[in-house]
LOSEVEX-957890 format. One record per residue (C-alpha): x, y, z; chain. Coordinates in steps of 0.02 Angstrom, whole numbers, plus 50000, padded with zeros to 5 digits. Example, Ala and Ser with C-alpha at 12.3 -4.5 7.8 and 13.67 -1.06 7.14 Angstrom:
! residues 2
SITE, 50615, 49775, 50390, A
SITE, 50684, 49947, 50357, A
//
This chain:
! residues 362
SITE, 50202, 54112, 47293, A
SITE, 50351, 54005, 47407, A
SITE, 50358, 53810, 47387, A
SITE, 50366, 53725, 47540, A
SITE, 50349, 53565, 47643, A
SITE, 50185, 53554, 47710, A
SITE, 50129, 53461, 47839, A
SITE, 49944, 53378, 47828, A
SITE, 49917, 53230, 47937, A
SITE, 50051, 53159, 48053, A
SITE, 50119, 52994, 47988, A
SITE, 50087, 53013, 47812, A
SITE, 50281, 53114, 47769, A
SITE, 50265, 53313, 47694, A
SITE, 50158, 53374, 47549, A
SITE, 50267, 53504, 47433, A
SITE, 50146, 53648, 47400, A
SITE, 50141, 53841, 47359, A
SITE, 50121, 53938, 47484, A
SITE, 50088, 54144, 47519, A
SITE, 50187, 54248, 47639, A
SITE, 50127, 54395, 47706, A
SITE, 50203, 54578, 47706, A
SITE, 50335, 54597, 47842, A
SITE, 50234, 54692, 47984, A
SITE, 50316, 54778, 48116, A
SITE, 50489, 54683, 48194, A
SITE, 50447, 54554, 48058, A
SITE, 50616, 54488, 47931, A
SITE, 50545, 54407, 47766, A
SITE, 50707, 54278, 47729, A
SITE, 50756, 54192, 47569, A
SITE, 50804, 54019, 47645, A
SITE, 50968, 53932, 47586, A
SITE, 50987, 53798, 47694, A
SITE, 50882, 53697, 47832, A
SITE, 50943, 53532, 47915, A
SITE, 50820, 53413, 47955, A
SITE, 50827, 53383, 48171, A
SITE, 50722, 53241, 48251, A
SITE, 50641, 53368, 48334, A
SITE, 50523, 53402, 48167, A
SITE, 50516, 53206, 48178, A
SITE, 50421, 53192, 48319, A
SITE, 50312, 53320, 48233, A
SITE, 50279, 53246, 48079, A
SITE, 50260, 53059, 48164, A
SITE, 50125, 53127, 48271, A
SITE, 50224, 53088, 48448, A
SITE, 50189, 53282, 48484, A
SITE, 50034, 53375, 48425, A
SITE, 50030, 53532, 48341, A
SITE, 49907, 53626, 48254, A
SITE, 49877, 53577, 48074, A
SITE, 49920, 53612, 47898, A
SITE, 50093, 53677, 47967, A
SITE, 50256, 53690, 47883, A
SITE, 50396, 53604, 47992, A
SITE, 50592, 53647, 47999, A
SITE, 50700, 53763, 48120, A
SITE, 50863, 53752, 48076, A
SITE, 50892, 53863, 47940, A
SITE, 51013, 54014, 47853, A
SITE, 50956, 54117, 47732, A
SITE, 50986, 54300, 47668, A
SITE, 50864, 54428, 47721, A
SITE, 50740, 54486, 47581, A
SITE, 50647, 54625, 47671, A
SITE, 50615, 54700, 47832, A
SITE, 50453, 54784, 47923, A
SITE, 50436, 54950, 48019, A
SITE, 50532, 54955, 48186, A
SITE, 50677, 54803, 48122, A
SITE, 50845, 54868, 48207, A
SITE, 50936, 54704, 48225, A
SITE, 50951, 54646, 48041, A
SITE, 50951, 54743, 47871, A
SITE, 50912, 54685, 47698, A
SITE, 51075, 54576, 47596, A
SITE, 51121, 54518, 47779, A
SITE, 51169, 54328, 47815, A
SITE, 51056, 54259, 47956, A
SITE, 51038, 54097, 48055, A
SITE, 50863, 54069, 48130, A
SITE, 50828, 53999, 48309, A
SITE, 50658, 53919, 48381, A
SITE, 50685, 54016, 48546, A
SITE, 50621, 54175, 48485, A
SITE, 50637, 54331, 48625, A
SITE, 50550, 54467, 48650, A
SITE, 50665, 54562, 48757, A
SITE, 50562, 54600, 48902, A
SITE, 50490, 54487, 48980, A
SITE, 50573, 54401, 49155, A
SITE, 50664, 54259, 49073, A
SITE, 50737, 54391, 48945, A
SITE, 50774, 54519, 49074, A
SITE, 50868, 54391, 49193, A
SITE, 50985, 54341, 49049, A
SITE, 50878, 54165, 48994, A
SITE, 50811, 54194, 48820, A
SITE, 50785, 54021, 48783, A
SITE, 50655, 54003, 48904, A
SITE, 50559, 54156, 48823, A
SITE, 50371, 54105, 48768, A
SITE, 50299, 54281, 48745, A
SITE, 50162, 54306, 48618, A
SITE, 50248, 54474, 48556, A
SITE, 50356, 54352, 48442, A
SITE, 50212, 54303, 48347, A
SITE, 50050, 54401, 48260, A
SITE, 49914, 54431, 48380, A
SITE, 49753, 54299, 48347, A
SITE, 49660, 54430, 48265, A
SITE, 49794, 54494, 48135, A
SITE, 49794, 54400, 47966, A
SITE, 49923, 54249, 47974, A
SITE, 50092, 54260, 47911, A
SITE, 50081, 54084, 47798, A
SITE, 49940, 54053, 47687, A
SITE, 49863, 53940, 47545, A
SITE, 49829, 54038, 47390, A
SITE, 49659, 54028, 47427, A
SITE, 49667, 54118, 47597, A
SITE, 49679, 53951, 47713, A
SITE, 49800, 53982, 47860, A
SITE, 49954, 53877, 47867, A
SITE, 50008, 53864, 48035, A
SITE, 50173, 53935, 48087, A
SITE, 50268, 53777, 48166, A
SITE, 50421, 53847, 48317, A
SITE, 50395, 54028, 48256, A
SITE, 50498, 53978, 48078, A
SITE, 50408, 53856, 47974, A
SITE, 50568, 53841, 47883, A
SITE, 50560, 53688, 47760, A
SITE, 50498, 53828, 47628, A
SITE, 50582, 53944, 47493, A
SITE, 50577, 54094, 47615, A
SITE, 50523, 54116, 47808, A
SITE, 50418, 54280, 47867, A
SITE, 50486, 54290, 48062, A
SITE, 50522, 54386, 48211, A
SITE, 50676, 54485, 48193, A
SITE, 50724, 54400, 48381, A
SITE, 50703, 54246, 48298, A
SITE, 50871, 54261, 48177, A
SITE, 51040, 54337, 48204, A
SITE, 51165, 54416, 48060, A
SITE, 51330, 54317, 48037, A
SITE, 51485, 54331, 47953, A
SITE, 51456, 54341, 47749, A
SITE, 51606, 54226, 47747, A
SITE, 51523, 54075, 47843, A
SITE, 51458, 53947, 47715, A
SITE, 51257, 53940, 47728, A
SITE, 51235, 53766, 47741, A
SITE, 51346, 53731, 47868, A
SITE, 51287, 53897, 47955, A
SITE, 51104, 53823, 47956, A
SITE, 51159, 53701, 48089, A
SITE, 51207, 53800, 48199, A
SITE, 51028, 53849, 48232, A
SITE, 50974, 53685, 48332, A
SITE, 51094, 53548, 48333, A
SITE, 51249, 53646, 48359, A
SITE, 51167, 53797, 48472, A
SITE, 51085, 53642, 48595, A
SITE, 51249, 53529, 48605, A
SITE, 51374, 53649, 48618, A
SITE, 51272, 53760, 48718, A
SITE, 51258, 53633, 48836, A
SITE, 51450, 53618, 48867, A
SITE, 51447, 53816, 48868, A
SITE, 51321, 53875, 48947, A
SITE, 51213, 53738, 49064, A
SITE, 51375, 53639, 49107, A
SITE, 51485, 53773, 49117, A
SITE, 51630, 53648, 49090, A
SITE, 51786, 53683, 49186, A
SITE, 51946, 53625, 49075, A
SITE, 51992, 53468, 49119, A
SITE, 51840, 53406, 49178, A
SITE, 51762, 53237, 49106, A
SITE, 51607, 53227, 48993, A
SITE, 51506, 53085, 48929, A
SITE, 51403, 53105, 48772, A
SITE, 51255, 52989, 48756, A
SITE, 51195, 52992, 48565, A
SITE, 51304, 53054, 48424, A
SITE, 51173, 53123, 48311, A
SITE, 51189, 53311, 48264, A
SITE, 51171, 53363, 48446, A
SITE, 51279, 53230, 48528, A
SITE, 51404, 53275, 48393, A
SITE, 51406, 53461, 48421, A
SITE, 51426, 53436, 48613, A
SITE, 51577, 53308, 48574, A
SITE, 51649, 53440, 48484, A
SITE, 51622, 53587, 48607, A
SITE, 51698, 53476, 48739, A
SITE, 51839, 53469, 48649, A
SITE, 51854, 53668, 48634, A
SITE, 51800, 53709, 48808, A
SITE, 51960, 53607, 48880, A
SITE, 51881, 53450, 48953, A
SITE, 51996, 53305, 49005, A
SITE, 51926, 53147, 48942, A
SITE, 51762, 53154, 48818, A
SITE, 51686, 52984, 48817, A
SITE, 51552, 52951, 48660, A
SITE, 51413, 52842, 48689, A
SITE, 51313, 52772, 48528, A
SITE, 51247, 52609, 48471, A
SITE, 51322, 52634, 48283, A
SITE, 51516, 52606, 48252, A
SITE, 51507, 52759, 48099, A
SITE, 51442, 52872, 48227, A
SITE, 51586, 52841, 48363, A
SITE, 51707, 52843, 48242, A
SITE, 51618, 53035, 48216, A
SITE, 51624, 53072, 48368, A
SITE, 51822, 53021, 48375, A
SITE, 51831, 53127, 48240, A
SITE, 51781, 53275, 48315, A
SITE, 51865, 53257, 48482, A
SITE, 51808, 53095, 48568, A
SITE, 51965, 53044, 48680, A
SITE, 51836, 52854, 48701, A
SITE, 51695, 52795, 48616, A
SITE, 51586, 52645, 48686, A
SITE, 51430, 52533, 48612, A
SITE, 51292, 52632, 48701, A
SITE, 51196, 52477, 48704, A
SITE, 51321, 52372, 48792, A
SITE, 51286, 52281, 48965, A
SITE, 51456, 52359, 49025, A
SITE, 51441, 52534, 48955, A
SITE, 51408, 52633, 49115, A
SITE, 51552, 52512, 49208, A
SITE, 51666, 52562, 49061, A
SITE, 51651, 52734, 49083, A
SITE, 51679, 52717, 49284, A
SITE, 51838, 52626, 49264, A
SITE, 51898, 52751, 49121, A
SITE, 51857, 52912, 49243, A
SITE, 51900, 52831, 49405, A
SITE, 51721, 52861, 49476, A
SITE, 51629, 52915, 49320, A
SITE, 51612, 53105, 49236, A
SITE, 51585, 53268, 49320, A
SITE, 51449, 53300, 49161, A
SITE, 51325, 53187, 49066, A
SITE, 51232, 53239, 48912, A
SITE, 51081, 53154, 48865, A
SITE, 51067, 53176, 48665, A
SITE, 50946, 53043, 48605, A
SITE, 50772, 53103, 48697, A
SITE, 50740, 52915, 48772, A
SITE, 50734, 52836, 48964, A
SITE, 50875, 52705, 48936, A
SITE, 50987, 52847, 48881, A
SITE, 50934, 52963, 49000, A
SITE, 50964, 52819, 49138, A
SITE, 51140, 52784, 49069, A
SITE, 51178, 52966, 49081, A
SITE, 51132, 52979, 49284, A
SITE, 51211, 52815, 49308, A
SITE, 51388, 52861, 49221, A
SITE, 51398, 53015, 49353, A
SITE, 51527, 53042, 49486, A
SITE, 51464, 53099, 49647, A
SITE, 51415, 53272, 49639, A
SITE, 51406, 53267, 49436, A
SITE, 51263, 53331, 49317, A
SITE, 51184, 53249, 49187, A
SITE, 51098, 53357, 49057, A
SITE, 50937, 53301, 48949, A
SITE, 50944, 53378, 48776, A
SITE, 50822, 53263, 48675, A
SITE, 50656, 53280, 48671, A
SITE, 50592, 53138, 48782, A
SITE, 50409, 53047, 48745, A
SITE, 50274, 53124, 48834, A
SITE, 50236, 53000, 48952, A
SITE, 50415, 52973, 49011, A
SITE, 50469, 52989, 49177, A
SITE, 50663, 53048, 49223, A
SITE, 50728, 53061, 49393, A
SITE, 50867, 53021, 49527, A
SITE, 50854, 52896, 49645, A
SITE, 50886, 52906, 49837, A
SITE, 51086, 52856, 49829, A
SITE, 51101, 52990, 49673, A
SITE, 51034, 53116, 49781, A
SITE, 51144, 53064, 49912, A
SITE, 51300, 53076, 49828, A
SITE, 51239, 53268, 49772, A
SITE, 51210, 53204, 49602, A
SITE, 51102, 53335, 49477, A
SITE, 50981, 53298, 49332, A
SITE, 50938, 53443, 49225, A
SITE, 50870, 53517, 49043, A
SITE, 50951, 53648, 48946, A
SITE, 50816, 53678, 48800, A
SITE, 50900, 53734, 48661, A
SITE, 51074, 53726, 48742, A
SITE, 51003, 53870, 48871, A
SITE, 51072, 53991, 48703, A
SITE, 51085, 54172, 48729, A
SITE, 51059, 54171, 48524, A
SITE, 51116, 54344, 48484, A
SITE, 51291, 54315, 48575, A
SITE, 51320, 54120, 48573, A
SITE, 51281, 54123, 48361, A
SITE, 51410, 54250, 48304, A
SITE, 51537, 54153, 48422, A
SITE, 51496, 53985, 48366, A
SITE, 51530, 54061, 48177, A
SITE, 51686, 54131, 48235, A
SITE, 51741, 53954, 48293, A
SITE, 51696, 53885, 48116, A
SITE, 51801, 54014, 48059, A
SITE, 51950, 53993, 48145, A
SITE, 51950, 53809, 48109, A
SITE, 51885, 53764, 48295, A
SITE, 51707, 53720, 48268, A
SITE, 51696, 53568, 48148, A
SITE, 51553, 53575, 48059, A
SITE, 51576, 53482, 47888, A
SITE, 51607, 53309, 47982, A
SITE, 51418, 53341, 48069, A
SITE, 51338, 53344, 47908, A
SITE, 51312, 53183, 47802, A
SITE, 51217, 53243, 47649, A
SITE, 51142, 53403, 47547, A
SITE, 50967, 53376, 47460, A
SITE, 50846, 53471, 47366, A
SITE, 50666, 53493, 47466, A
SITE, 50588, 53373, 47335, A
SITE, 50688, 53249, 47428, A
SITE, 50644, 53270, 47628, A
SITE, 50537, 53130, 47655, A
SITE, 50673, 53023, 47597, A
SITE, 50819, 53133, 47708, A
SITE, 50693, 53082, 47861, A
SITE, 50698, 52897, 47811, A
SITE, 50853, 52903, 47825, A
SITE, 50858, 52993, 47990, A
SITE, 50737, 52855, 48077, A
SITE, 50860, 52723, 48011, A
SITE, 50959, 52818, 48111, A
SITE, 51151, 52795, 48016, A
SITE, 51179, 52982, 47958, A
SITE, 51203, 53126, 48082, A
SITE, 51132, 53279, 47970, A
SITE, 51045, 53300, 47800, A
SITE, 51017, 53478, 47760, A
SITE, 50895, 53558, 47615, A
SITE, 50975, 53662, 47493, A
SITE, 50879, 53792, 47412, A
SITE, 50953, 53862, 47225, A
//
């Protein structure tokens, strides 16, 4: 039996219940979860803004230790420390074979519909696995390509936030933007993803790194992580200030909130030929686009799901950045809480005053 946080009905929080995990099948890995970050993406499902089959266990930003592996598993072994990733990849579809692992949606990383479910309640009722992971639990049963082994010197509570916030924010800088040293960057929204983008921009050698957020405490965190300038994102003059600081606008703007207004701001602060990268989960009915003058100025708008990551390559490099003192994960983590306090952790997220809370398991 495994203790887990269950979403039974949107808008009513999570309920702690016992679940049963199946034995690992071919290409499957059983992981003892040691830490899992609270991500705003989970909140979209918990609050009912995005649909999902219920009951389910949210959570996708985790690190742990491999307990057992099924047949044919080649990438990890029992005892390995691993970080999970929701963009599990099959390795042989068009996206995988062209190097775009994050876009893989193959069902090969899941159990077939006629197979026994990976997760059930004690009475046999199936529990739907969210995003191939369901990490708000003491254990996960996942495909081997949904995790990667890391250096055992890496603290697992810090490693957990690599699985989403840092992979997405840093990946946007390193992979999607392909930032050239000296180019300017604006980051709209300084939660976990935005702060990771700020830190990555510093690592990549950006010139001016401008962080925009309405909360002073988050702007201070951005400064600690490498922002050269900070601006109140709700100020009527925010875009004008960015344009003035950079002498015409930024080369790259990162939207890390998930709101139409913040996406519009990211586009507005671009220089001619600049690129806006939207990372936040937008409302399903939103419309974000470029105007005629933006197109005439060769501005570009793109998404970068999970930072366009190449997970088995990117994760060990991010771990190395942390161990060498380049990547600052300690500043991003606001608090560590037990699973029983997970609803309180999401309440703090709704208030918007903290960066990343992490559930830790003994």
